[in-house]
Backbone as CSV, one residue per row, in Angstrom:
resi,resn,N_x,N_y,N_z,CA_x,CA_y,CA_z,C_x,C_y,C_z
1,MET,146.750,99.432,100.637,146.458,98.269,101.672,145.196,98.210,102.269
2,LYS,144.678,97.076,102.159,143.137,96.838,102.816,143.281,96.463,104.158
3,LEU,143.022,97.331,105.225,143.071,96.918,106.535,141.852,96.121,107.007
4,PHE,142.367,94.881,107.747,141.361,94.157,108.295,140.432,93.617,106.992
5,TYR,141.063,93.039,106.015,140.350,92.606,104.800,139.657,91.129,105.100
6,LYS,138.382,91.198,104.471,137.820,89.676,104.438,136.987,89.812,103.206
7,LYS,136.890,88.529,102.492,136.141,88.373,101.398,135.150,86.999,101.677
8,LEU,133.911,87.186,101.521,132.909,86.123,101.518,132.541,85.922,100.105
9,GLN,132.291,84.638,99.709,131.896,84.518,98.339,131.272,83.119,98.085
10,THR,130.525,82.939,97.054,129.734,81.644,96.773,129.473,81.654,95.288
11,GLU,129.080,80.436,94.810,128.856,80.431,93.557,127.992,79.106,93.209
12,ILE,127.395,79.020,92.039,126.533,78.092,91.622,126.142,77.897,90.151
13,LYS,126.033,76.839,89.656,125.700,76.765,88.220,124.148,76.512,88.213
14,ILE,123.512,77.351,87.268,122.143,77.528,87.005,121.641,76.793,85.744
15,ASN,120.901,75.933,85.737,120.531,75.410,84.323,119.476,76.166,83.826
16,ALA,119.661,77.389,83.396,118.829,78.299,82.577,119.591,79.368,81.915
17,PRO,119.206,79.835,80.635,119.948,80.763,80.026,120.290,82.007,80.946
18,ILE,121.205,82.802,80.557,121.615,83.777,81.309,120.519,85.108,81.338
19,GLU,119.970,85.139,80.145,118.710,86.152,80.073,117.613,85.928,81.160
20,ILE,117.431,84.781,81.449,116.378,84.228,82.267,116.859,84.700,83.570
21,VAL,118.035,84.266,83.948,118.811,84.625,85.216,118.860,86.127,85.677
22,TRP,119.376,86.805,84.574,119.402,88.188,84.722,118.213,88.840,84.967
23,ASN,117.028,88.455,84.252,115.761,89.090,84.408,115.371,88.978,85.950
24,ILE,115.546,87.767,86.561,115.216,87.554,87.947,116.085,88.448,89.031
25,LEU,117.444,88.378,88.569,118.469,88.962,89.425,118.356,90.490,89.483
26,GLU,117.920,91.186,88.242,117.882,92.422,88.415,116.377,93.194,88.886
27,ASP,115.492,92.178,88.839,114.033,92.619,89.300,114.103,92.719,90.853
28,PHE,114.532,93.761,91.196,114.626,94.110,92.834,113.292,94.213,93.310
29,GLU,112.233,94.454,92.684,110.796,94.493,93.288,110.341,93.124,93.539
30,ALA,110.866,92.060,92.846,110.305,90.737,92.969,111.117,90.028,94.002
31,TYR,112.155,90.454,94.739,112.906,89.834,95.479,112.071,89.309,96.608
32,ARG,111.114,89.991,97.143,110.211,89.417,98.207,109.720,88.146,98.089
33,VAL,109.443,87.821,96.602,108.876,86.421,96.172,109.645,85.273,96.534
34,TRP,111.160,85.466,96.085,111.991,84.286,96.223,113.228,84.433,96.995
35,ASN,113.448,85.634,97.360,114.747,85.848,98.107,114.560,85.930,99.624
36,SER,114.853,84.996,100.441,114.798,84.929,101.851,115.710,85.715,102.637
37,PHE,116.844,86.171,102.030,117.944,86.842,102.738,117.669,88.422,102.754
38,CYS,117.225,88.894,101.376,116.965,90.260,100.904,115.680,90.301,100.433
39,ARG,114.634,90.708,101.172,113.287,90.695,100.853,112.837,92.028,100.135
40,LYS,113.592,93.083,100.269,113.188,94.233,99.833,114.309,95.196,99.371
41,VAL,114.204,95.804,98.074,115.188,96.703,97.688,114.747,97.812,97.013
42,GLU,115.235,99.054,97.435,114.872,100.308,96.807,116.089,100.978,96.172
43,THR,115.793,101.103,94.734,116.804,101.617,93.970,116.351,102.216,92.566
44,THR,117.103,103.138,92.267,116.748,103.711,90.785,117.495,102.871,89.737
45,LYS,118.522,102.009,90.204,119.410,101.360,89.315,120.437,102.440,88.522
46,GLU,120.414,103.520,89.305,121.469,104.529,88.696,122.694,104.574,89.572
47,ILE,123.810,104.458,88.976,125.258,104.366,89.653,125.176,105.608,90.388
48,GLY,125.669,105.335,91.705,125.859,106.555,92.595,124.662,106.727,93.652
49,ASP,123.489,106.209,93.101,122.134,106.420,94.046,122.085,105.572,95.058
50,PRO,121.135,105.767,96.065,121.014,104.887,97.266,120.509,103.564,96.674
51,PHE,120.922,102.663,97.500,120.621,101.136,97.377,120.129,100.681,98.733
52,ILE,118.846,100.582,98.943,118.260,100.437,100.383,117.769,99.034,100.322
53,MET,118.343,98.134,101.252,117.913,96.824,101.338,117.179,96.556,102.660
54,THR,116.191,95.604,102.699,115.782,95.012,103.823,116.060,93.481,103.785
55,ILE,117.076,93.393,104.982,117.872,92.141,105.068,117.420,91.252,106.399
56,TYR,117.208,90.010,106.111,116.950,89.086,107.234,118.018,88.145,107.382
57,MET,118.760,88.258,108.295,119.977,87.448,108.648,119.594,85.967,108.840
58,LYS,118.487,85.868,109.418,117.867,84.555,109.761,116.343,84.550,109.481
59,PRO,115.670,83.573,109.015,114.271,83.652,108.527,113.332,84.383,109.531
60,ASP,113.541,84.048,111.054,112.704,84.707,111.986,113.210,86.015,112.649
61,SER,114.262,86.614,112.021,114.980,87.569,112.774,114.154,88.861,112.402
62,LYS,114.404,89.844,112.964,113.985,91.301,112.694,114.595,91.748,111.560
63,PRO,114.001,92.444,110.702,114.836,92.986,109.656,115.866,94.040,110.022
64,ILE,116.936,94.174,109.065,117.896,95.033,109.201,117.805,95.850,107.892
65,ILE,117.802,97.268,108.100,117.662,98.087,107.029,119.154,98.394,106.574
66,GLN,119.766,98.099,105.515,121.160,98.395,104.884,121.087,99.501,103.935
67,LYS,121.629,100.680,104.211,121.712,101.811,103.163,123.075,101.617,102.669
68,GLU,123.105,101.513,101.279,124.445,101.441,100.678,124.244,102.394,99.394
69,ILE,125.108,102.165,98.402,125.225,102.928,97.261,125.297,102.103,95.970
70,PHE,124.395,102.312,95.059,124.574,101.426,93.760,125.592,101.661,93.042
71,SER,126.537,100.497,92.779,127.940,100.894,92.210,128.323,100.216,90.849
72,ASP,127.502,99.128,90.517,127.839,98.502,89.432,126.484,97.978,88.646
73,TYR,126.409,98.116,87.348,125.320,97.661,86.636,125.612,97.461,85.106
74,GLU,126.054,96.211,84.783,126.457,95.923,83.409,125.611,94.633,82.959
75,PRO,124.356,95.054,82.457,123.409,94.021,81.943,124.075,93.095,80.963
76,PRO,123.999,91.896,80.720,123.299,90.867,81.684,124.486,90.205,82.623
77,HIS,125.386,90.805,83.090,126.342,90.324,83.683,126.666,90.778,85.315
78,THR,126.466,91.970,85.468,127.052,92.250,86.785,126.093,93.336,87.628
79,VAL,125.847,93.240,88.871,125.188,94.237,89.579,125.883,94.241,90.868
80,GLY,126.049,95.376,91.403,126.664,95.661,92.753,126.332,96.852,93.570
81,TRP,126.682,96.923,94.770,126.665,98.077,95.659,127.705,98.087,96.655
82,LYS,127.942,99.354,97.304,128.871,99.662,98.108,128.446,100.376,99.397
83,LEU,129.282,100.199,100.472,129.070,100.951,101.646,130.428,101.524,102.006
84,ASN,130.450,102.737,102.504,131.623,103.506,102.770,131.560,104.299,104.113
85,TRP,132.173,103.816,105.093,132.061,104.374,106.424,133.526,104.875,106.931
86,GLY,134.223,105.203,105.725,135.649,105.599,105.889,136.437,104.482,106.468
87,VAL,137.443,104.778,107.361,138.366,103.683,107.918,137.604,102.729,108.807
88,ALA,136.543,103.029,109.103,135.600,102.076,110.220,135.286,100.787,109.087
89,LEU,134.639,101.091,108.044,134.179,99.870,107.467,133.724,100.273,105.899
90,LYS,134.320,99.584,104.963,133.874,99.699,103.576,133.479,98.247,103.002
91,THR,132.482,98.169,102.317,132.055,96.972,101.815,131.785,97.139,100.201
92,HIS,131.907,95.885,99.561,131.535,95.920,97.988,130.948,94.708,97.656
93,ARG,129.643,94.669,97.456,128.957,93.413,97.059,128.850,93.421,95.633
94,ILE,129.327,92.206,95.020,129.220,92.145,93.474,128.453,90.881,93.216
95,GLN,127.461,90.782,92.162,126.846,89.578,91.901,127.042,89.482,90.157
96,THR,127.623,88.426,89.943,128.064,88.367,88.471,127.488,86.927,87.855
97,LEU,126.922,87.094,86.659,126.555,86.018,85.779,127.420,85.856,84.627
98,SER,127.786,84.618,84.277,128.556,84.304,83.050,127.795,83.173,82.267
99,LYS,127.719,83.404,81.039,127.141,82.261,80.039,128.035,81.170,79.918
100,VAL,127.456,80.063,80.444,128.241,78.784,80.188,128.016,78.223,78.909
101,ASP,126.665,78.079,78.498,126.257,77.902,77.128,124.861,78.442,77.020
102,ASP,124.151,78.031,75.855,122.784,78.493,75.834,121.817,78.132,76.836
103,ARG,122.111,77.198,77.588,121.271,76.668,78.435,121.574,76.746,79.882
104,ASN,122.809,77.173,80.240,123.391,77.210,81.656,124.160,78.604,81.870
105,THR,124.114,78.949,83.167,124.618,80.146,83.546,125.410,79.937,84.838
106,HIS,126.679,80.454,85.059,127.437,80.454,86.238,126.858,81.901,87.042
107,TYR,126.531,81.672,88.351,126.439,82.813,89.285,127.521,82.721,90.219
108,TYR,128.000,84.006,90.441,129.072,84.136,91.367,128.969,85.395,92.195
109,THR,128.982,85.350,93.396,128.811,86.545,94.261,129.884,86.636,95.398
110,HIS,130.382,87.897,95.633,131.245,88.201,96.579,130.894,89.415,97.355
111,ASP,131.340,89.477,98.494,131.199,90.760,99.371,132.589,90.892,100.076
112,GLU,133.307,92.135,99.878,134.486,92.489,100.317,134.110,93.238,101.533
113,PHE,135.031,93.058,102.588,134.934,93.942,103.807,136.236,94.395,104.183
114,TRP,136.594,95.629,104.483,137.759,96.122,105.027,137.548,97.226,105.864
115,GLY,138.455,97.498,106.790,138.365,98.677,107.760,138.328,97.937,109.239
116,LEU,138.235,99.049,110.075,138.483,98.634,111.525,137.418,97.838,112.046
117,LEU,136.173,97.891,111.593,135.216,97.150,112.039,134.883,95.915,111.555
118,THR,135.894,95.333,110.478,135.590,94.237,109.852,135.793,92.945,110.973
119,PRO,136.621,92.944,111.584,136.685,91.725,112.617,135.460,91.512,113.527
120,LEU,134.795,92.725,113.940,133.466,92.575,114.693,132.455,92.212,113.866
121,VAL,132.364,92.826,112.601,131.386,92.365,111.634,131.460,90.812,111.290
122,MET,132.644,90.296,111.223,132.836,88.881,110.842,132.378,88.102,112.007
123,LEU,132.754,88.551,113.326,132.501,87.705,114.422,130.968,87.613,114.670
124,LEU,130.270,88.742,114.400,128.855,88.904,114.711,127.946,88.246,113.615
125,TYR,128.285,88.449,112.242,127.450,88.265,111.201,128.034,87.193,110.040
126,LYS,129.378,86.825,110.010,129.854,86.092,109.076,129.054,84.812,108.737
127,ASN,128.831,84.063,109.677,128.038,82.606,109.319,126.735,83.012,108.924
128,ASP,126.123,83.942,109.413,124.628,84.228,108.796,124.779,84.916,107.343
129,MET,125.815,85.774,107.210,125.896,86.208,105.815,126.245,84.998,104.992
130,MET,127.228,84.224,105.207,127.560,83.181,104.294,126.257,82.157,104.000
131,LYS,125.544,81.961,105.099,124.254,81.028,105.093,123.298,81.921,103.997
132,GLY,123.037,83.178,104.270,122.379,83.923,103.404,122.740,83.879,101.772
133,PHE,124.047,84.108,101.649,124.485,84.262,100.413,124.229,82.819,99.655
134,ARG,124.474,81.847,100.410,124.226,80.351,99.832,122.744,80.156,99.543
135,ASN,122.004,80.499,100.340,120.497,80.531,100.219,120.030,81.227,98.963
136,VAL,120.628,82.298,98.742,120.137,83.234,97.883,120.611,82.657,96.259
137,ALA,121.863,82.052,96.371,122.276,81.422,95.202,121.338,80.123,94.839
138,GLY,121.000,79.407,95.874,120.125,78.302,95.605,118.806,78.830,95.132
139,GLU,118.121,79.876,95.910,116.798,80.314,95.600,116.958,81.019,94.111
140,LEU,117.930,81.706,93.800,118.008,82.130,92.473,117.938,81.031,91.400
141,LYS,118.912,79.877,91.868,118.908,78.819,90.889,117.389,78.098,90.571
142,ASP,116.811,77.892,91.861,115.518,77.334,91.816,114.597,78.037,90.955
143,ARG,114.469,79.397,91.109,113.465,80.281,90.502,113.782,80.315,89.151
144,ALA,115.188,80.466,88.685,115.437,80.647,87.140,115.162,79.250,86.425
145,GLU,115.501,78.221,87.213,115.207,76.829,86.473,113.769,76.724,86.295
146,SER,112.854,76.883,87.285,111.428,76.915,87.321,110.867,77.829,86.157
147,VAL,111.294,79.062,85.976,110.944,79.896,84.964,111.363,79.089,83.513
148,TYR,112.547,78.706,83.462,113.074,77.983,82.220,112.278,76.925,81.925
149,ARG,111.827,76.088,82.851,111.194,74.705,82.573,109.709,75.173,82.079
150,ARG,109.088,76.196,82.639,107.755,76.473,82.182,107.806,77.058,80.800
151,LYS,108.825,77.846,80.639,109.082,78.317,78.978,109.054,77.074,78.167
152,LEU,110.047,76.154,78.389,110.225,75.242,77.568,108.885,74.222,77.427
153,GLU,108.185,74.127,78.427,106.846,73.415,78.493,105.839,74.234,77.622
154,SER,105.662,75.354,77.740,104.795,76.276,76.834,105.177,76.280,75.463
155,SER,106.528,76.296,75.104,106.881,76.286,73.631,106.708,74.807,73.084
156,ASN,106.654,73.809,73.954,106.302,72.390,73.328,104.939,72.068,73.246
157,MET,104.108,72.971,73.615,102.634,72.762,73.401,102.046,73.167,72.151
């Protein structure tokens, strides 16, 4: 049983091939260029290793350093990380890409929360997290579509 369970999620269709979207999604060092919610990630991309993020709940807020564990890595489809504070709080964030066709990708992300602190986390951060997740989806879409347009333009020259 998941005590005090909550799931936040968002999705978007991206007009770019899955390979282009995946290259952007897994390039954690470049997040600072396009991702307004999570501007820095430190990871080895090895399952079980630390996954340390610098998160901005709001554009003008102070950064929050979030230390989690890298948990999922299945190129070019899935990347994820977890937090485990025992019965107090557990989280699991997954970002998934699905190929719609050769030119389109479906992006879906969810973050599951359970534990005694879930109601407090939702009270304090739910709206900001949801806004951040939607912004990241839109920013990923904008970046991937821009890269894809440039690629198409350069191949037509």
